[in-house]
N, CA, C and O atoms as CSV, one atom per row, in Angstrom:
chain,resi,resn,atom,element,x,y,z
A,1,UNK,N,N,121.886,156.782,83.409
A,1,UNK,CA,C,122.130,158.076,84.035
A,1,UNK,C,C,122.133,157.869,85.555
A,1,UNK,O,O,121.197,157.289,86.103
A,2,UNK,N,N,123.184,158.344,86.234
A,2,UNK,CA,C,123.237,158.186,87.687
A,2,UNK,C,C,122.099,158.946,88.358
A,2,UNK,O,O,121.590,159.934,87.829
A,3,UNK,N,N,121.715,158.463,89.527
A,3,UNK,CA,C,120.587,159.063,90.239
A,3,UNK,C,C,120.875,160.505,90.651
A,3,UNK,O,O,119.963,161.332,90.686
A,4,UNK,N,N,122.143,160.814,90.964
A,4,UNK,CA,C,122.455,162.195,91.364
A,4,UNK,C,C,122.243,163.160,90.201
A,4,UNK,O,O,121.751,164.271,90.401
A,5,UNK,N,N,122.610,162.747,88.993
A,5,UNK,CA,C,122.415,163.616,87.826
A,5,UNK,C,C,120.931,163.808,87.554
A,5,UNK,O,O,120.496,164.905,87.203
A,6,UNK,N,N,120.155,162.744,87.716
A,6,UNK,CA,C,118.711,162.840,87.498
A,6,UNK,C,C,118.074,163.777,88.527
A,6,UNK,O,O,117.216,164.591,88.182
A,7,UNK,N,N,118.495,163.662,89.790
A,7,UNK,CA,C,117.950,164.539,90.830
A,7,UNK,C,C,118.397,165.980,90.632
A,7,UNK,O,O,117.650,166.909,90.937
A,8,UNK,N,N,119.613,166.172,90.122
A,8,UNK,CA,C,120.099,167.527,89.850
A,8,UNK,C,C,119.261,168.201,88.766
A,8,UNK,O,O,119.086,169.419,88.777
A,9,UNK,N,N,118.743,167.401,87.826
A,9,UNK,CA,C,117.880,167.968,86.787
A,9,UNK,C,C,116.611,168.554,87.393
A,9,UNK,O,O,116.128,169.593,86.944
A,10,UNK,N,N,116.064,167.882,88.422
A,10,UNK,CA,C,114.833,168.350,89.062
A,10,UNK,C,C,115.087,169.453,90.077
A,10,UNK,O,O,114.171,170.195,90.434
A,11,UNK,N,N,116.331,169.566,90.546
A,11,UNK,CA,C,116.699,170.655,91.447
A,11,UNK,C,C,116.522,170.320,92.922
A,11,UNK,O,O,116.413,169.154,93.303
A,12,UNK,N,N,116.496,171.372,93.744
A,12,UNK,CA,C,116.430,171.216,95.199
A,12,UNK,C,C,115.192,170.478,95.685
A,12,UNK,O,O,115.298,169.677,96.614
A,13,UNK,N,N,114.009,170.716,95.090
A,13,UNK,CA,C,112.834,169.986,95.596
A,13,UNK,C,C,112.997,168.468,95.542
A,13,UNK,O,O,112.529,167.760,96.433
A,14,UNK,N,N,113.657,167.971,94.504
A,14,UNK,CA,C,113.860,166.522,94.401
A,14,UNK,C,C,114.789,166.024,95.509
A,14,UNK,O,O,114.562,164.963,96.090
A,15,UNK,N,N,115.831,166.797,95.792
A,15,UNK,CA,C,116.753,166.399,96.861
A,15,UNK,C,C,116.051,166.432,98.217
A,15,UNK,O,O,116.251,165.544,99.046
A,16,UNK,N,N,115.234,167.452,98.439
A,16,UNK,CA,C,114.500,167.543,99.707
A,16,UNK,C,C,113.538,166.373,99.848
A,16,UNK,O,O,113.420,165.789,100.924
A,17,UNK,N,N,112.843,166.028,98.752
A,17,UNK,CA,C,111.934,164.880,98.786
A,17,UNK,C,C,112.694,163.594,99.091
A,17,UNK,O,O,112.212,162.755,99.853
A,18,UNK,N,N,113.865,163.434,98.510
A,18,UNK,CA,C,114.668,162.235,98.771
A,18,UNK,C,C,115.115,162.180,100.233
A,18,UNK,O,O,115.125,161.112,100.845
A,19,UNK,N,N,115.481,163.324,100.781
A,19,UNK,CA,C,115.882,163.375,102.192
A,19,UNK,C,C,114.715,162.969,103.082
A,19,UNK,O,O,114.881,162.149,103.986
A,20,UNK,N,N,113.530,163.537,102.832
A,20,UNK,CA,C,112.350,163.209,103.637
A,20,UNK,C,C,112.014,161.732,103.501
A,20,UNK,O,O,111.721,161.066,104.493
A,21,UNK,N,N,112.056,161.222,102.284
A,21,UNK,CA,C,111.785,159.806,102.055
A,21,UNK,C,C,112.815,158.935,102.779
A,21,UNK,O,O,112.472,157.908,103.365
A,22,UNK,N,N,114.073,159.357,102.731
A,22,UNK,CA,C,115.122,158.606,103.425
A,22,UNK,C,C,114.886,158.558,104.923
A,22,UNK,O,O,115.100,157.519,105.547
A,23,UNK,N,N,114.442,159.680,105.519
A,23,UNK,CA,C,114.133,159.682,106.947
A,23,UNK,C,C,112.930,158.797,107.257
A,23,UNK,O,O,112.882,158.155,108.306
A,24,UNK,N,N,111.960,158.763,106.348
A,24,UNK,CA,C,110.770,157.937,106.587
A,24,UNK,C,C,111.099,156.450,106.509
A,24,UNK,O,O,110.557,155.650,107.272
A,25,UNK,N,N,111.984,156.079,105.587
A,25,UNK,CA,C,112.334,154.673,105.414
A,25,UNK,C,C,113.247,154.201,106.541
A,25,UNK,O,O,112.958,153.205,107.204
A,26,UNK,N,N,114.344,154.914,106.756
A,26,UNK,CA,C,115.330,154.510,107.752
A,26,UNK,C,C,116.129,155.756,108.094
A,26,UNK,O,O,116.859,156.270,107.246
A,27,UNK,N,N,116.005,156.256,109.328
A,27,UNK,CA,C,116.555,157.563,109.672
A,27,UNK,C,C,118.045,157.729,109.395
A,27,UNK,O,O,118.448,158.824,109.005
A,28,UNK,N,N,118.899,156.701,109.573
A,28,UNK,CA,C,120.304,156.916,109.218
A,28,UNK,C,C,120.502,157.174,107.712
A,28,UNK,O,O,121.416,157.894,107.311
A,29,UNK,N,N,119.630,156.573,106.893
A,29,UNK,CA,C,119.700,156.813,105.459
A,29,UNK,C,C,119.373,158.278,105.151
A,29,UNK,O,O,120.065,158.918,104.358
A,30,UNK,N,N,118.327,158.800,105.774
A,30,UNK,CA,C,117.964,160.205,105.593
A,30,UNK,C,C,119.078,161.125,106.052
A,30,UNK,O,O,119.376,162.128,105.403
A,31,UNK,N,N,119.690,160.780,107.170
A,31,UNK,CA,C,120.796,161.583,107.693
A,31,UNK,C,C,121.990,161.558,106.734
A,31,UNK,O,O,122.644,162.580,106.525
A,32,UNK,N,N,122.266,160.405,106.161
A,32,UNK,CA,C,123.376,160.286,105.211
A,32,UNK,C,C,123.109,161.110,103.952
A,32,UNK,O,O,124.010,161.771,103.436
A,33,UNK,N,N,121.878,161.068,103.462
A,33,UNK,CA,C,121.539,161.843,102.263
A,33,UNK,C,C,121.623,163.333,102.566
A,33,UNK,O,O,122.114,164.104,101.742
A,34,UNK,N,N,121.150,163.745,103.737
A,34,UNK,CA,C,121.227,165.144,104.144
A,34,UNK,C,C,122.688,165.613,104.207
A,34,UNK,O,O,123.027,166.686,103.708
A,35,UNK,N,N,123.537,164.799,104.825
A,35,UNK,CA,C,124.958,165.145,104.919
A,35,UNK,C,C,125.581,165.254,103.522
A,35,UNK,O,O,126.372,166.160,103.262
A,36,UNK,N,N,125.228,164.340,102.639
A,36,UNK,CA,C,125.773,164.369,101.279
A,36,UNK,C,C,125.350,165.635,100.533
A,36,UNK,O,O,126.169,166.267,99.865
A,37,UNK,N,N,124.076,166.003,100.648
A,37,UNK,CA,C,123.605,167.189,99.914
A,37,UNK,C,C,124.257,168.461,100.431
A,37,UNK,O,O,124.570,169.357,99.647
A,38,UNK,N,N,124.464,168.554,101.728
A,38,UNK,CA,C,125.126,169.744,102.284
A,38,UNK,C,C,126.605,169.749,101.907
A,38,UNK,O,O,127.135,170.779,101.492
A,39,UNK,N,N,127.272,168.608,102.048
A,39,UNK,CA,C,128.696,168.504,101.759
A,39,UNK,C,C,128.992,168.779,100.287
A,39,UNK,O,O,129.990,169.423,99.964
A,40,UNK,N,N,128.127,168.291,99.394
A,40,UNK,CA,C,128.379,168.457,97.960
A,40,UNK,C,C,127.983,169.840,97.448
A,40,UNK,O,O,128.278,170.189,96.305
A,41,UNK,N,N,127.313,170.628,98.296
A,41,UNK,CA,C,126.924,171.972,97.888
A,41,UNK,C,C,125.646,172.010,97.075
A,41,UNK,O,O,125.320,173.042,96.490
A,42,UNK,N,N,124.921,170.913,97.026
A,42,UNK,CA,C,123.694,170.869,96.231
A,42,UNK,C,C,122.557,171.688,96.837
A,42,UNK,O,O,121.601,172.035,96.143
A,43,UNK,N,N,122.657,171.994,98.114
A,43,UNK,CA,C,121.626,172.799,98.759
A,43,UNK,C,C,121.975,174.286,98.729
A,43,UNK,O,O,121.200,175.115,99.207
A,44,UNK,N,N,123.123,174.623,98.177
A,44,UNK,CA,C,123.499,176.025,98.071
A,44,UNK,C,C,123.925,176.631,99.391
A,44,UNK,O,O,123.910,177.852,99.545
A,45,UNK,N,N,124.301,175.807,100.333
A,45,UNK,CA,C,124.761,176.322,101.615
A,45,UNK,C,C,126.068,175.625,101.963
A,45,UNK,O,O,126.457,174.641,101.335
A,46,UNK,N,N,126.720,176.150,102.958
A,46,UNK,CA,C,127.925,175.494,103.442
A,46,UNK,C,C,129.187,176.050,102.827
A,46,UNK,O,O,129.320,177.261,102.652
A,47,UNK,N,N,130.095,175.186,102.504
A,47,UNK,CA,C,131.473,175.512,102.171
A,47,UNK,C,C,131.594,176.008,100.742
A,47,UNK,O,O,131.185,175.314,99.811
A,48,UNK,N,N,132.154,177.206,100.553
A,48,UNK,CA,C,132.395,177.738,99.215
A,48,UNK,C,C,133.828,177.508,98.775
A,48,UNK,O,O,134.164,177.749,97.616
A,49,UNK,N,N,134.665,177.053,99.668
A,49,UNK,CA,C,136.031,176.736,99.290
A,49,UNK,C,C,137.041,177.775,99.707
A,49,UNK,O,O,137.445,178.613,98.901
A,50,UNK,N,N,137.459,177.730,100.973
A,50,UNK,CA,C,138.555,178.554,101.459
A,50,UNK,C,C,138.342,180.036,101.278
A,50,UNK,O,O,137.311,180.581,101.670
A,51,UNK,N,N,139.332,180.690,100.677
A,51,UNK,CA,C,139.261,182.135,100.507
A,51,UNK,C,C,138.203,182.521,99.485
A,51,UNK,O,O,137.764,183.671,99.465
A,52,UNK,N,N,137.782,181.586,98.632
A,52,UNK,CA,C,136.723,181.881,97.675
A,52,UNK,C,C,135.428,182.237,98.387
A,52,UNK,O,O,134.595,182.967,97.851
A,53,UNK,N,N,135.265,181.720,99.590
A,53,UNK,CA,C,134.055,182.023,100.355
A,53,UNK,C,C,133.972,183.521,100.622
A,53,UNK,O,O,132.911,184.125,100.463
A,54,UNK,N,N,135.090,184.121,101.028
A,54,UNK,CA,C,135.103,185.554,101.305
A,54,UNK,C,C,134.975,186.350,100.024
A,54,UNK,O,O,134.335,187.401,100.007
A,55,UNK,N,N,135.575,185.864,98.955
A,55,UNK,CA,C,135.440,186.546,97.675
A,55,UNK,C,C,133.988,186.531,97.224
A,55,UNK,O,O,133.491,187.521,96.688
A,56,UNK,N,N,133.304,185.407,97.441
A,56,UNK,CA,C,131.889,185.305,97.088
A,56,UNK,C,C,131.074,186.324,97.867
A,56,UNK,O,O,130.200,186.985,97.306
A,57,UNK,N,N,131.359,186.452,99.165
A,57,UNK,CA,C,130.633,187.413,99.992
A,57,UNK,C,C,130.911,188.840,99.550
A,57,UNK,O,O,129.998,189.665,99.506
A,58,UNK,N,N,132.171,189.143,99.219
A,58,UNK,CA,C,132.525,190.489,98.775
A,58,UNK,C,C,131.859,190.809,97.430
A,58,UNK,O,O,131.397,191.930,97.217
A,59,UNK,N,N,131.811,189.834,96.535
A,59,UNK,CA,C,131.161,190.053,95.248
A,59,UNK,C,C,129.672,190.326,95.429
A,59,UNK,O,O,129.103,191.198,94.772
A,60,UNK,N,N,129.045,189.561,96.338
A,60,UNK,CA,C,127.624,189.773,96.615
A,60,UNK,C,C,127.378,191.163,97.195
A,60,UNK,O,O,126.429,191.847,96.811
A,61,UNK,N,N,128.230,191.567,98.110
A,61,UNK,CA,C,128.080,192.893,98.703
A,61,UNK,C,C,128.304,193.971,97.646
A,61,UNK,O,O,127.608,194.986,97.643
A,62,UNK,N,N,129.262,193.762,96.754
A,62,UNK,CA,C,129.523,194.744,95.712
A,62,UNK,C,C,128.325,194.882,94.781
A,62,UNK,O,O,127.976,195.993,94.385
A,63,UNK,N,N,127.688,193.757,94.427
A,63,UNK,CA,C,126.499,193.827,93.585
A,63,UNK,C,C,125.396,194.625,94.268
A,63,UNK,O,O,124.710,195.421,93.628
A,64,UNK,N,N,125.229,194.409,95.563
A,64,UNK,CA,C,124.204,195.150,96.302
A,64,UNK,C,C,124.542,196.635,96.358
A,64,UNK,O,O,123.657,197.478,96.210
A,65,UNK,N,N,125.815,196.961,96.568
A,65,UNK,CA,C,126.219,198.363,96.608
A,65,UNK,C,C,126.011,199.022,95.246
A,65,UNK,O,O,125.563,200.167,95.174
A,66,UNK,N,N,126.330,198.313,94.173
A,66,UNK,CA,C,126.115,198.859,92.833
A,66,UNK,C,C,124.632,199.104,92.581
A,66,UNK,O,O,124.254,200.111,91.982
A,67,UNK,N,N,123.791,198.175,93.043
A,67,UNK,CA,C,122.355,198.335,92.877
A,67,UNK,C,C,121.871,199.577,93.632
A,67,UNK,O,O,121.102,200.375,93.095
A,68,UNK,N,N,122.327,199.734,94.882
A,68,UNK,CA,C,121.906,200.893,95.666
A,68,UNK,C,C,122.417,202.189,95.044
A,68,UNK,O,O,121.700,203.190,95.006
A,69,UNK,N,N,123.654,202.170,94.557
A,69,UNK,CA,C,124.215,203.374,93.953
A,69,UNK,C,C,123.421,203.758,92.705
A,69,UNK,O,O,123.160,204.936,92.465
A,70,UNK,N,N,123.039,202.751,91.909
A,70,UNK,CA,C,122.241,203.027,90.717
A,70,UNK,C,C,120.881,203.605,91.105
A,70,UNK,O,O,120.382,204.522,90.452
A,71,UNK,N,N,120.292,203.075,92.154
A,71,UNK,CA,C,118.995,203.586,92.600
A,71,UNK,C,C,119.115,205.015,93.120
A,71,UNK,O,O,118.223,205.832,92.894
A,72,UNK,N,N,120.204,205.321,93.810
A,72,UNK,CA,C,120.362,206.649,94.391
A,72,UNK,C,C,120.810,207.687,93.364
A,72,UNK,O,O,120.620,208.886,93.568
A,73,UNK,N,N,121.400,207.234,92.269
A,73,UNK,CA,C,121.906,208.189,91.283
A,73,UNK,C,C,120.808,208.712,90.376
A,73,UNK,O,O,121.057,209.579,89.537
A,74,UNK,N,N,119.619,208.205,90.531
A,74,UNK,CA,C,118.506,208.725,89.742
A,74,UNK,C,C,118.149,207.854,88.562
A,74,UNK,O,O,117.470,208.316,87.644
A,75,UNK,N,N,118.586,206.603,88.556
A,75,UNK,CA,C,118.220,205.711,87.463
A,75,UNK,C,C,116.743,205.332,87.516
A,75,UNK,O,O,116.179,204.892,86.515
A,76,UNK,N,N,116.114,205.500,88.679
A,76,UNK,CA,C,114.686,205.216,88.779
A,76,UNK,C,C,113.934,206.541,88.729
A,76,UNK,O,O,114.538,207.610,88.645
A,77,UNK,N,N,112.634,206.456,88.780
A,77,UNK,CA,C,111.809,207.658,88.655
A,77,UNK,C,C,112.072,208.614,89.807
A,77,UNK,O,O,112.118,208.183,90.959
A,78,UNK,N,N,112.247,209.911,89.524
A,78,UNK,CA,C,112.522,210.874,90.590
A,78,UNK,C,C,111.341,210.980,91.546
A,78,UNK,O,O,110.176,210.894,91.156
A,79,UNK,N,N,111.689,211.168,92.795
A,79,UNK,CA,C,110.659,211.308,93.809
A,79,UNK,C,C,110.211,209.987,94.400
A,79,UNK,O,O,109.517,209.979,95.417
A,80,UNK,N,N,110.591,208.853,93.785
A,80,UNK,CA,C,110.239,207.559,94.360
A,80,UNK,C,C,111.264,207.210,95.419
A,80,UNK,O,O,112.281,207.890,95.558
A,81,UNK,N,N,111.001,206.165,96.153
A,81,UNK,CA,C,111.907,205.749,97.214
A,81,UNK,C,C,113.279,205.457,96.638
A,81,UNK,O,O,113.389,204.642,95.722
A,82,UNK,N,N,114.306,206.076,97.128
A,82,UNK,CA,C,115.702,205.972,96.691
A,82,UNK,C,C,115.927,206.607,95.327
A,82,UNK,O,O,117.077,206.784,94.926
A,83,UNK,N,N,114.901,206.944,94.623
A,83,UNK,CA,C,115.082,207.427,93.262
A,83,UNK,C,C,115.518,208.880,93.242
A,83,UNK,O,O,114.778,209.750,93.702
A,84,UNK,N,N,116.691,209.158,92.724
A,84,UNK,CA,C,117.160,210.502,92.535
A,84,UNK,C,C,117.558,211.221,93.808
A,84,UNK,O,O,117.783,212.430,93.763
A,85,UNK,N,N,117.655,210.553,94.923
A,85,UNK,CA,C,118.007,211.148,96.210
A,85,UNK,C,C,117.287,212.482,96.379
A,85,UNK,O,O,117.909,213.539,96.274
A,86,UNK,N,N,115.983,212.441,96.640
A,86,UNK,CA,C,115.201,213.668,96.712
A,86,UNK,C,C,115.744,214.615,97.764
A,86,UNK,O,O,116.342,214.194,98.754
A,87,UNK,N,N,115.530,215.872,97.540
A,87,UNK,CA,C,116.023,216.899,98.443
A,87,UNK,C,C,115.316,216.801,99.789
A,87,UNK,O,O,114.126,216.494,99.865
A,88,UNK,N,N,116.068,217.066,100.836
A,88,UNK,CA,C,115.476,217.050,102.178
A,88,UNK,C,C,114.831,218.386,102.504
A,88,UNK,O,O,114.141,218.518,103.514
A,89,UNK,N,N,115.055,219.371,101.652
A,89,UNK,CA,C,114.552,220.706,101.921
A,89,UNK,C,C,115.600,221.591,102.567
A,89,UNK,O,O,115.418,222.803,102.681
A,90,UNK,N,N,116.706,220.977,102.991
A,90,UNK,CA,C,117.789,221.714,103.632
A,90,UNK,C,C,119.012,221.572,102.736
A,90,UNK,O,O,119.610,220.497,102.673
A,91,UNK,N,N,119.390,222.636,102.045
A,91,UNK,CA,C,120.492,222.563,101.078
A,91,UNK,C,C,121.814,222.214,101.742
A,91,UNK,O,O,122.632,221.501,101.160
A,92,UNK,N,N,122.031,222.709,102.958
A,92,UNK,CA,C,123.282,222.402,103.660
A,92,UNK,C,C,123.380,220.902,103.929
A,92,UNK,O,O,124.440,220.301,103.753
A,93,UNK,N,N,122.260,220.299,104.359
A,93,UNK,CA,C,122.269,218.862,104.616
A,93,UNK,C,C,122.453,218.082,103.323
A,93,UNK,O,O,123.212,217.114,103.285
A,94,UNK,N,N,121.768,218.495,102.268
A,94,UNK,CA,C,121.906,217.807,100.985
A,94,UNK,C,C,123.346,217.839,100.494
A,94,UNK,O,O,123.851,216.841,99.978
A,95,UNK,N,N,124.009,218.983,100.652
A,95,UNK,CA,C,125.408,219.102,100.253
A,95,UNK,C,C,126.293,218.200,101.117
A,95,UNK,O,O,127.184,217.520,100.609
A,96,UNK,N,N,126.038,218.201,102.418
A,96,UNK,CA,C,126.802,217.335,103.333
A,96,UNK,C,C,126.609,215.872,102.952
A,96,UNK,O,O,127.571,215.105,102.915
A,97,UNK,N,N,125.358,215.482,102.665
A,97,UNK,CA,C,125.063,214.095,102.299
A,97,UNK,C,C,125.804,213.714,101.023
A,97,UNK,O,O,126.412,212.645,100.969
A,98,UNK,N,N,125.769,214.555,100.005
A,98,UNK,CA,C,126.437,214.210,98.750
A,98,UNK,C,C,127.954,214.148,98.929
A,98,UNK,O,O,128.600,213.283,98.339
A,99,UNK,N,N,128.539,215.046,99.731
A,99,UNK,CA,C,129.983,214.999,99.990
A,99,UNK,C,C,130.361,213.732,100.747
A,99,UNK,O,O,131.369,213.093,100.445
A,100,UNK,N,N,129.536,213.374,101.737
A,100,UNK,CA,C,129.810,212.160,102.519
A,100,UNK,C,C,129.729,210.922,101.638
A,100,UNK,O,O,130.585,210.042,101.731
A,101,UNK,N,N,128.711,210.841,100.782
A,101,UNK,CA,C,128.589,209.692,99.885
A,101,UNK,C,C,129.754,209.617,98.916
A,101,UNK,O,O,130.262,208.532,98.632
A,102,UNK,N,N,130.183,210.774,98.405
A,102,UNK,CA,C,131.330,210.787,97.496
A,102,UNK,C,C,132.591,210.333,98.223
A,102,UNK,O,O,133.385,209.569,97.675
A,103,UNK,N,N,132.775,210.805,99.460
A,103,UNK,CA,C,133.948,210.404,100.243
A,103,UNK,C,C,133.934,208.897,100.497
A,103,UNK,O,O,134.966,208.237,100.375
A,104,UNK,N,N,132.757,208.345,100.851
A,104,UNK,CA,C,132.658,206.908,101.103
A,104,UNK,C,C,132.931,206.104,99.828
A,104,UNK,O,O,133.575,205.056,99.887
A,105,UNK,N,N,132.455,206.575,98.697
A,105,UNK,CA,C,132.728,205.885,97.432
A,105,UNK,C,C,134.216,205.913,97.110
A,105,UNK,O,O,134.769,204.923,96.632
A,106,UNK,N,N,134.868,207.051,97.371
A,106,UNK,CA,C,136.315,207.145,97.146
A,106,UNK,C,C,137.077,206.192,98.057
A,106,UNK,O,O,138.021,205.533,97.622
A,107,UNK,N,N,136.665,206.119,99.330
A,107,UNK,CA,C,137.316,205.200,100.268
A,107,UNK,C,C,137.107,203.760,99.839
A,107,UNK,O,O,138.017,202.937,99.942
A,108,UNK,N,N,135.902,203.452,99.355
A,108,UNK,CA,C,135.633,202.093,98.889
A,108,UNK,C,C,136.522,201.753,97.701
A,108,UNK,O,O,137.081,200.658,97.633
A,109,UNK,N,N,136.655,202.687,96.766
A,109,UNK,CA,C,137.503,202.455,95.596
A,109,UNK,C,C,138.954,202.262,96.017
A,109,UNK,O,O,139.631,201.366,95.513
A,110,UNK,N,N,139.443,203.105,96.946
A,110,UNK,CA,C,140.821,202.969,97.423
A,110,UNK,C,C,141.032,201.621,98.111
A,110,UNK,O,O,142.073,200.987,97.936
A,111,UNK,N,N,140.044,201.186,98.892
A,111,UNK,CA,C,140.163,199.906,99.583
A,111,UNK,C,C,140.190,198.754,98.584
A,111,UNK,O,O,140.967,197.814,98.751
A,112,UNK,N,N,139.357,198.813,97.552
A,112,UNK,CA,C,139.376,197.772,96.529
A,112,UNK,C,C,140.723,197.741,95.814
A,112,UNK,O,O,141.251,196.667,95.526
A,113,UNK,N,N,141.280,198.920,95.528
A,113,UNK,CA,C,142.602,198.976,94.902
A,113,UNK,C,C,143.668,198.378,95.812
A,113,UNK,O,O,144.558,197.662,95.353
A,114,UNK,N,N,143.570,198.679,97.116
A,114,UNK,CA,C,144.512,198.127,98.089
A,114,UNK,C,C,144.426,196.602,98.115
A,114,UNK,O,O,145.449,195.918,98.102
A,115,UNK,N,N,143.188,196.069,98.152
A,115,UNK,CA,C,143.028,194.613,98.155
A,115,UNK,C,C,143.593,193.990,96.888
A,115,UNK,O,O,144.198,192.919,96.936
A,116,UNK,N,N,143.399,194.653,95.757
A,116,UNK,CA,C,143.929,194.131,94.501
A,116,UNK,C,C,145.458,194.097,94.533
A,116,UNK,O,O,146.068,193.117,94.105
A,117,UNK,N,N,146.076,195.170,95.040
A,117,UNK,CA,C,147.539,195.192,95.156
A,117,UNK,C,C,148.021,194.112,96.127
A,117,UNK,O,O,149.048,193.475,95.892
A,118,UNK,N,N,147.279,193.909,97.213
A,118,UNK,CA,C,147.645,192.895,98.198
A,118,UNK,C,C,147.581,191.498,97.576
A,118,UNK,O,O,148.483,190.684,97.775
A,119,UNK,N,N,146.516,191.227,96.825
A,119,UNK,CA,C,146.387,189.923,96.158
A,119,UNK,C,C,147.516,189.724,95.145
A,119,UNK,O,O,148.087,188.637,95.045
A,120,UNK,N,N,147.831,190.782,94.398
A,120,UNK,CA,C,148.905,190.688,93.413
A,120,UNK,C,C,150.238,190.397,94.095
A,120,UNK,O,O,151.013,189.563,93.626
A,121,UNK,N,N,150.504,191.090,95.212
A,121,UNK,CA,C,151.767,190.881,95.932
A,121,UNK,C,C,151.850,189.441,96.454
A,121,UNK,O,O,152.903,188.807,96.384
A,122,UNK,N,N,150.744,188.940,96.970
A,122,UNK,CA,C,150.733,187.562,97.479
A,122,UNK,C,C,150.977,186.576,96.337
A,122,UNK,O,O,151.775,185.649,96.471
A,123,UNK,N,N,150.287,186.782,95.212
A,123,UNK,CA,C,150.482,185.900,94.056
A,123,UNK,C,C,151.920,185.951,93.563
A,123,UNK,O,O,152.502,184.917,93.233
A,124,UNK,N,N,152.496,187.153,93.512
A,124,UNK,CA,C,153.874,187.302,93.044
A,124,UNK,C,C,154.839,186.593,93.983
A,124,UNK,O,O,155.772,185.930,93.529
A,125,UNK,N,N,154.621,186.726,95.297
A,125,UNK,CA,C,155.487,186.059,96.267
A,125,UNK,C,C,155.414,184.545,96.096
A,125,UNK,O,O,156.441,183.868,96.100
A,126,UNK,N,N,154.194,184.011,95.945
A,126,UNK,CA,C,154.046,182.569,95.760
A,126,UNK,C,C,154.694,182.106,94.461
A,126,UNK,O,O,155.325,181.051,94.419
A,127,UNK,N,N,154.538,182.892,93.407
A,127,UNK,CA,C,155.136,182.522,92.128
A,127,UNK,C,C,156.656,182.567,92.205
A,127,UNK,O,O,157.331,181.671,91.699
A,128,UNK,N,N,157.201,183.614,92.840
A,128,UNK,CA,C,158.653,183.714,92.977
A,128,UNK,C,C,159.205,182.547,93.800
A,128,UNK,O,O,160.269,182.016,93.480
A,129,UNK,N,N,158.490,182.145,94.856
A,129,UNK,CA,C,158.926,181.003,95.659
A,129,UNK,C,C,158.907,179.723,94.816
A,129,UNK,O,O,159.816,178.899,94.910
A,130,UNK,N,N,157.869,179.565,93.995
A,130,UNK,CA,C,157.783,178.392,93.120
A,130,UNK,C,C,158.945,178.366,92.135
A,130,UNK,O,O,159.572,177.326,91.931
A,131,UNK,N,N,159.228,179.519,91.524
A,131,UNK,CA,C,160.314,179.563,90.551
A,131,UNK,C,C,161.669,179.317,91.215
A,131,UNK,O,O,162.525,178.650,90.634
A,132,UNK,N,N,161.874,179.845,92.422
A,132,UNK,CA,C,163.131,179.617,93.124
A,132,UNK,C,C,163.290,178.133,93.454
A,132,UNK,O,O,164.379,177.574,93.323
A,133,UNK,N,N,162.203,177.507,93.879
A,133,UNK,CA,C,162.247,176.074,94.182
A,133,UNK,C,C,162.527,175.275,92.919
A,133,UNK,O,O,163.269,174.294,92.951
A,134,UNK,N,N,161.945,175.686,91.826
A,134,UNK,CA,C,162.132,174.987,90.556
A,134,UNK,C,C,163.572,175.128,90.053
A,134,UNK,O,O,164.144,174.175,89.524
A,135,UNK,N,N,164.159,176.329,90.222
A,135,UNK,CA,C,165.545,176.539,89.787
A,135,UNK,C,C,166.521,175.736,90.637
A,135,UNK,O,O,167.536,175.261,90.127
A,136,UNK,N,N,166.233,175.579,91.918
A,136,UNK,CA,C,167.140,174.866,92.824
A,136,UNK,C,C,166.989,173.356,92.737
A,136,UNK,O,O,167.778,172.626,93.336
A,137,UNK,N,N,166.011,172.883,92.019
A,137,UNK,CA,C,165.788,171.450,91.864
A,137,UNK,C,C,166.786,170.905,90.857
A,137,UNK,O,O,167.016,171.528,89.821
A,138,UNK,N,N,167.390,169.743,91.143
A,138,UNK,CA,C,168.332,169.163,90.169
A,138,UNK,C,C,167.582,168.756,88.892
A,138,UNK,O,O,166.411,168.378,88.949
A,139,UNK,N,N,168.253,168.834,87.759
A,139,UNK,CA,C,167.602,168.440,86.490
A,139,UNK,C,C,167.167,166.977,86.549
A,139,UNK,O,O,167.851,166.142,87.142
A,140,UNK,N,N,166.042,166.677,85.940
A,140,UNK,CA,C,165.477,165.335,85.980
A,140,UNK,C,C,166.269,164.355,85.121
A,140,UNK,O,O,166.314,163.169,85.447
A,141,UNK,N,N,166.889,164.805,84.042
A,141,UNK,CA,C,167.577,163.888,83.147
A,141,UNK,C,C,169.049,163.657,83.485
A,141,UNK,O,O,169.729,162.929,82.761
A,142,UNK,N,N,169.559,164.255,84.564
A,142,UNK,CA,C,170.955,164.005,84.943
A,142,UNK,C,C,171.021,162.732,85.795
A,142,UNK,O,O,170.170,162.524,86.660
A,143,UNK,N,N,172.033,161.875,85.554
A,143,UNK,CA,C,172.133,160.630,86.330
A,143,UNK,C,C,172.514,160.956,87.792
A,143,UNK,O,O,173.248,161.909,88.055
A,144,UNK,N,N,172.006,160.154,88.719
A,144,UNK,CA,C,172.334,160.383,90.127
A,144,UNK,C,C,173.813,160.192,90.387
A,144,UNK,O,O,174.431,159.275,89.846
A,145,UNK,N,N,174.381,161.051,91.210
A,145,UNK,CA,C,175.811,160.963,91.533
A,145,UNK,C,C,176.012,159.919,92.618
A,145,UNK,O,O,175.186,159.820,93.526
A,146,UNK,N,N,177.037,159.170,92.555
A,146,UNK,CA,C,177.266,158.198,93.614
A,146,UNK,C,C,178.185,157.133,93.283
A,146,UNK,O,O,178.445,156.262,94.113
């Protein structure tokens, strides 16, 4: 079993211990191990891969928004922090708050729909370009002219 697979079984603490040990033995070795762990993504930081990085951030934000929305909608015990959006005592303000939250949720939904349409349009354009290039390519089994 390769050493990287064995260290992956133990998780981040094993990699950190190896980095510290590498620095204690010979500092360039520790530096090389540190660079490898960051580059390979074993430390959970750094490069997520191009546009996937932004998608990862958007997904994380969406999970947090869903959690907050669930907490504010009354899924937790009423009267607790965030639970059931307790009344402020001012009905006009409560109505304004609920309308504003509904408007923001609608805008968020519209924006997500817009992004989905944008991604679809980009994918379609790339696919159409690929198909056009493929159609304009000479057949592989035809003998070269000359």
